[in-house]
Backbone as a printed PyTorch tensor [residue, N CA C, xyz], in Angstrom:
tensor([[[ 65.8820,  -4.3180, -45.0940],
         [ 65.3210,  -3.5920, -43.9720],
         [ 63.8300,  -3.3700, -44.2300]],

        [[ 62.9960,  -3.6940, -43.2670],
         [ 61.5610,  -3.5250, -43.4330],
         [ 61.1520,  -2.1050, -43.0470]],

        [[ 60.1250,  -1.5720, -43.7090],
         [ 59.6830,  -0.2040, -43.3850],
         [ 59.0870,  -0.1460, -41.9830]],

        [[ 59.2680,   0.9890, -41.3370],
         [ 58.7220,   1.1720, -39.9930],
         [ 57.2430,   1.5280, -40.0860]],

        [[ 56.4480,   1.0140, -39.1580],
         [ 55.0350,   1.3900, -39.1680],
         [ 54.8730,   2.8400, -38.7260]],

        [[ 53.7630,   3.4400, -39.0930],
         [ 53.4810,   4.8090, -38.6710],
         [ 53.3750,   4.8530, -37.1510]],

        [[ 53.9080,   5.9140, -36.5340],
         [ 53.8250,   6.0010, -35.0720],
         [ 52.3860,   6.2230, -34.6140]],

        [[ 52.0560,   5.6560, -33.4650],
         [ 50.7340,   5.9020, -32.9030],
         [ 50.8230,   7.0850, -31.9370]],

        [[ 49.7200,   7.4280, -31.3090],
         [ 49.6730,   8.6000, -30.4370],
         [ 50.6280,   8.4550, -29.2540]],

        [[ 50.7130,   7.2480, -28.6820],
         [ 51.6360,   7.0370, -27.5640],
         [ 53.0820,   7.2670, -27.9800]],

        [[ 53.4460,   6.7900, -29.1750],
         [ 54.8060,   7.0070, -29.6770],
         [ 55.0940,   8.4960, -29.8410]],

        [[ 54.1320,   9.2200, -30.4030],
         [ 54.3450,  10.6520, -30.6360],
         [ 54.4570,  11.4280, -29.3310]],

        [[ 53.5650,  11.1360, -28.3880],
         [ 53.5820,  11.8850, -27.1300],
         [ 54.7680,  11.5160, -26.2400]],

        [[ 55.4030,  10.3840, -26.4980],
         [ 56.5740,  10.0100, -25.7060],
         [ 57.8840,  10.4840, -26.3410]],

        [[ 57.8140,  11.0550, -27.5240],
         [ 59.0090,  11.5660, -28.1940],
         [ 59.5410,  12.7990, -27.4490]],

        [[ 60.8620,  12.8160, -27.2170],
         [ 61.4550,  13.9180, -26.4410],
         [ 61.3120,  15.2660, -27.1220]],

        [[ 61.4450,  15.3090, -28.4300],
         [ 61.3200,  16.5880, -29.1370],
         [ 59.8870,  17.1150, -29.0350]],

        [[ 58.9230,  16.2430, -29.2190],
         [ 57.5260,  16.6580, -29.1130],
         [ 57.2080,  17.0970, -27.6900]],

        [[ 57.7480,  16.3930, -26.7070],
         [ 57.5310,  16.7890, -25.3180],
         [ 58.1150,  18.1740, -25.0430]],

        [[ 59.3050,  18.4550, -25.6060],
         [ 59.9220,  19.7710, -25.4110],
         [ 59.0740,  20.8740, -26.0450]],

        [[ 58.5460,  20.6210, -27.2340],
         [ 57.7000,  21.6170, -27.8990],
         [ 56.4120,  21.8320, -27.1080]],

        [[ 55.8320,  20.7510, -26.5980],
         [ 54.5990,  20.8860, -25.8150],
         [ 54.8610,  21.6540, -24.5190]],

        [[ 56.0090,  21.4130, -23.8940],
         [ 56.3420,  22.1790, -22.6810],
         [ 56.5040,  23.6600, -23.0160]],

        [[ 57.1780,  23.9570, -24.1220],
         [ 57.3830,  25.3590, -24.5210],
         [ 56.0580,  26.0400, -24.8420]],

        [[ 55.1160,  25.2820, -25.3950],
         [ 53.8100,  25.8360, -25.7450],
         [ 52.7830,  25.6910, -24.6200]],

        [[ 53.2260,  25.1670, -23.4960],
         [ 52.3690,  24.9420, -22.3140],
         [ 51.1490,  24.0720, -22.6500]],

        [[ 51.4070,  22.9760, -23.3590],
         [ 50.3600,  22.0190, -23.6980],
         [ 50.3790,  20.9030, -22.6600]],

        [[ 49.2270,  20.6280, -22.0640],
         [ 49.1010,  19.5420, -21.0990],
         [ 48.9200,  18.2340, -21.8730]],

        [[ 49.8550,  17.2760, -21.7480],
         [ 49.7490,  16.0360, -22.5300],
         [ 48.4760,  15.2420, -22.2300]],

        [[ 48.0120,  15.2710, -20.9880],
         [ 46.8030,  14.5240, -20.6220],
         [ 45.5630,  15.1640, -21.2590]],

        [[ 45.5140,  16.4860, -21.2620],
         [ 44.3860,  17.1780, -21.8880],
         [ 44.3980,  16.9640, -23.3990]],

        [[ 45.5940,  16.9780, -24.0060],
         [ 45.7090,  16.7460, -25.4460],
         [ 45.2470,  15.3340, -25.7910]],

        [[ 45.6670,  14.3520, -24.9900],
         [ 45.2590,  12.9650, -25.2350],
         [ 43.7310,  12.8230, -25.1290]],

        [[ 43.1280,  13.4630, -24.1430],
         [ 41.6720,  13.4020, -23.9700],
         [ 40.9550,  14.0580, -25.1470]],

        [[ 41.4670,  15.2200, -25.5870],
         [ 40.8530,  15.9110, -26.7150],
         [ 40.9340,  15.0590, -27.9820]],

        [[ 42.1000,  14.4800, -28.2530],
         [ 42.2620,  13.6600, -29.4540],
         [ 41.4110,  12.3950, -29.3890]],

        [[ 41.2410,  11.8340, -28.1890],
         [ 40.3690,  10.6760, -28.0370],
         [ 38.9260,  11.0230, -28.3620]],

        [[ 38.4810,  12.2160, -27.9480],
         [ 37.1310,  12.6640, -28.2690],
         [ 36.9400,  12.8760, -29.7590]],

        [[ 37.9410,  13.4530, -30.4070],
         [ 37.8730,  13.6750, -31.8520],
         [ 37.8160,  12.3300, -32.5730]],

        [[ 38.6310,  11.3770, -32.1310],
         [ 38.6510,  10.0560, -32.7550],
         [ 37.2890,   9.3830, -32.6690]],

        [[ 36.6550,   9.4550, -31.5010],
         [ 35.3490,   8.8050, -31.3600],
         [ 34.2770,   9.5130, -32.1920]],

        [[ 34.3270,  10.8450, -32.3000],
         [ 33.3510,  11.5630, -33.1270],
         [ 33.5180,  11.2210, -34.6090]],

        [[ 34.7630,  11.1340, -35.0620],
         [ 35.0200,  10.7850, -36.4610],
         [ 34.5310,   9.3640, -36.7330]],

        [[ 34.7820,   8.4430, -35.8120],
         [ 34.3410,   7.0560, -35.9980],
         [ 32.8180,   6.9730, -36.0580]],

        [[ 32.1210,   7.7280, -35.2090],
         [ 30.6520,   7.7240, -35.2360],
         [ 30.1210,   8.2870, -36.5490]],

        [[ 30.7260,   9.3650, -37.0450],
         [ 30.2690,   9.9630, -38.3130],
         [ 30.5180,   9.0260, -39.4850]],

        [[ 31.6660,   8.3520, -39.4710],
         [ 31.9540,   7.4140, -40.5620],
         [ 30.9740,   6.2530, -40.5550]],

        [[ 30.6110,   5.7860, -39.3620],
         [ 29.6720,   4.6650, -39.2680],
         [ 28.2810,   5.0920, -39.7260]],

        [[ 27.9060,   6.3350, -39.4870],
         [ 26.5660,   6.8160, -39.8300],
         [ 26.4660,   7.2980, -41.2710]],

        [[ 27.5870,   7.6370, -41.8870],
         [ 27.5620,   8.2060, -43.2400],
         [ 27.3020,   7.1180, -44.2750]],

        [[ 26.4950,   7.4440, -45.2880],
         [ 26.2810,   6.4660, -46.3690],
         [ 27.5630,   6.3010, -47.1650]],

        [[ 27.7820,   5.1150, -47.6510],
         [ 28.9920,   4.8790, -48.4430],
         [ 28.7600,   5.3800, -49.8520]],

        [[ 29.7640,   5.9610, -50.4230],
         [ 29.6960,   6.4500, -51.7930],
         [ 31.0680,   6.2860, -52.4170]],

        [[ 31.1160,   6.1560, -53.7060],
         [ 32.4160,   5.9620, -54.3490],
         [ 33.2950,   7.1960, -54.1920]],

        [[ 34.5690,   6.9550, -54.0090],
         [ 35.5170,   8.0580, -53.8780],
         [ 35.7270,   8.7000, -55.2430]],

        [[ 35.5330,  10.0050, -55.3110],
         [ 35.7090,  10.7590, -56.5430],
         [ 36.6270,  11.9190, -56.2460]],

        [[ 37.6340,  12.0660, -57.0400],
         [ 38.5630,  13.1650, -56.8590],
         [ 38.0740,  14.3830, -57.6280]],

        [[ 38.1170,  15.5340, -56.9980],
         [ 37.7520,  16.7820, -57.6590],
         [ 38.7200,  17.0830, -58.7930]],

        [[ 39.9560,  16.6210, -58.6340],
         [ 40.9950,  16.9260, -59.6040],
         [ 41.2350,  15.7750, -60.5750]],

        [[ 40.2500,  14.9160, -60.7620],
         [ 40.4150,  13.7730, -61.6590],
         [ 40.6250,  14.2560, -63.0910]],

        [[ 41.5460,  13.6370, -63.7640],
         [ 41.8370,  13.9630, -65.1570],
         [ 41.0370,  13.0120, -66.0290]],

        [[ 40.3360,  13.5200, -67.0480],
         [ 39.5720,  12.6140, -67.9030],
         [ 40.4890,  11.6170, -68.5940]],

        [[ 40.0170,  10.4070, -68.6760],
         [ 40.7990,   9.3520, -69.2930],
         [ 40.7130,   9.4750, -70.8100]],

        [[ 41.8370,   9.3650, -71.4770],
         [ 41.8630,   9.4530, -72.9330],
         [ 41.5030,   8.1050, -73.5330]],

        [[ 40.7090,   8.1300, -74.5630],
         [ 40.3250,   6.9040, -75.2560],
         [ 40.7710,   6.9990, -76.7010]],

        [[ 41.4370,   5.9590, -77.1910],
         [ 41.8610,   5.9380, -78.5810],
         [ 40.7490,   5.3490, -79.4200]],

        [[ 40.3580,   6.0690, -80.4200],
         [ 39.3030,   5.6060, -81.3170],
         [ 39.8930,   5.4830, -82.7160]],

        [[ 40.0230,   4.2640, -83.2130],
         [ 40.6430,   4.0940, -84.5350],
         [ 39.9010,   4.8190, -85.6420]],

        [[ 38.5780,   4.9730, -85.5120],
         [ 37.8240,   5.6470, -86.5600],
         [ 38.0800,   7.1460, -86.5860]],

        [[ 38.5320,   7.7100, -85.4700],
         [ 38.8220,   9.1550, -85.4130],
         [ 40.2960,   9.4480, -85.6370]],

        [[ 41.1360,   8.4510, -85.4230],
         [ 42.5490,   8.6150, -85.6930],
         [ 43.3390,   9.2940, -84.5930]],

        [[ 42.7130,   9.6660, -83.4980],
         [ 43.4460,  10.3300, -82.4220],
         [ 42.7800,  10.0230, -81.0860]],

        [[ 43.5270,  10.2380, -80.0320],
         [ 42.9690,  10.0610, -78.6930],
         [ 42.0960,  11.2580, -78.3600]],

        [[ 40.9460,  10.9970, -77.7970],
         [ 40.0460,  12.0830, -77.4310],
         [ 39.5810,  11.8940, -76.0080]],

        [[ 39.3670,  12.9680, -75.3100],
         [ 38.8340,  12.9170, -73.9540],
         [ 37.3210,  12.9370, -74.0350]],

        [[ 36.6490,  12.3330, -73.0420],
         [ 35.1920,  12.4030, -73.0430],
         [ 34.7250,  13.8470, -72.9660]],

        [[ 33.5900,  14.1440, -73.5610],
         [ 33.0700,  15.5090, -73.5640],
         [ 32.7550,  15.9490, -72.1450]],

        [[ 33.2330,  17.1060, -71.7690],
         [ 32.9950,  17.6040, -70.4180],
         [ 31.8530,  18.6050, -70.3830]],

        [[ 31.4270,  19.0680, -71.5180],
         [ 30.3810,  20.0630, -71.5590],
         [ 30.9060,  21.4750, -71.4000]],

        [[ 32.2020,  21.6320, -71.2190],
         [ 32.8000,  22.9550, -71.0670],
         [ 33.3900,  23.4070, -72.3950]],

        [[ 33.2550,  24.6860, -72.7450],
         [ 33.8540,  25.1660, -73.9890],
         [ 35.3740,  25.2040, -73.8570]],

        [[ 36.0300,  24.9640, -74.9480],
         [ 37.4900,  25.0630, -74.9520],
         [ 37.8970,  26.2820, -75.7650]],

        [[ 39.1550,  26.6100, -75.7230],
         [ 39.6530,  27.7780, -76.4400],
         [ 39.6100,  27.5710, -77.9510]],

        [[ 39.4580,  26.3270, -78.4120],
         [ 39.4880,  26.0580, -79.8350],
         [ 38.1530,  25.5600, -80.3600]],

        [[ 37.0450,  25.8720, -79.6680],
         [ 35.7220,  25.5180, -80.1710],
         [ 35.4220,  26.3050, -81.4390]],

        [[ 34.3990,  25.8680, -82.1450],
         [ 33.9950,  26.5790, -83.3690],
         [ 33.6260,  28.0050, -83.0400]],

        [[ 34.1110,  28.9200, -83.8130],
         [ 33.7810,  30.3270, -83.6100],
         [ 34.6660,  31.0080, -82.5870]],

        [[ 35.6700,  30.3300, -82.1170],
         [ 36.5550,  30.9280, -81.1210],
         [ 37.9870,  30.7780, -81.5900]],

        [[ 38.6020,  31.8690, -81.9220],
         [ 40.0040,  31.8180, -82.3500],
         [ 40.9010,  31.7060, -81.1290]],

        [[ 42.1350,  31.3020, -81.3190],
         [ 43.0370,  31.0370, -80.1990],
         [ 43.1880,  32.2390, -79.2650]],

        [[ 43.2880,  33.4310, -79.8010],
         [ 43.4860,  34.5960, -78.9520],
         [ 42.2080,  35.3230, -78.5930]],

        [[ 41.0910,  34.9610, -79.2040],
         [ 39.8510,  35.6910, -79.0070],
         [ 39.2000,  35.4500, -77.6450]],

        [[ 39.4210,  34.2890, -77.0690],
         [ 38.7570,  33.9600, -75.7950],
         [ 39.5440,  34.4210, -74.5880]],

        [[ 40.7900,  34.7240, -74.7650],
         [ 41.6370,  35.0180, -73.5950],
         [ 41.6790,  36.4650, -73.2710]]])
């Protein structure tokens, strides 16, 4: 069985459950479609105008490197102090 493609806006707005929720919330489907079309065009214009830059995750984990001369895997220096730096006992920093 092949995976189903993601539904597009027409598929979502034609779904009976979504239509029932929109009726209960008094959402006009034509106004919603117009609003989403405007948002889509604004996002496309901003993406076209924005300079390209490499994707960087804020939550990136430093990659460990094994160094045979050190005998253990070490992370690149982040410049941040750790709880086990020189002059800091395990319970003293917390």
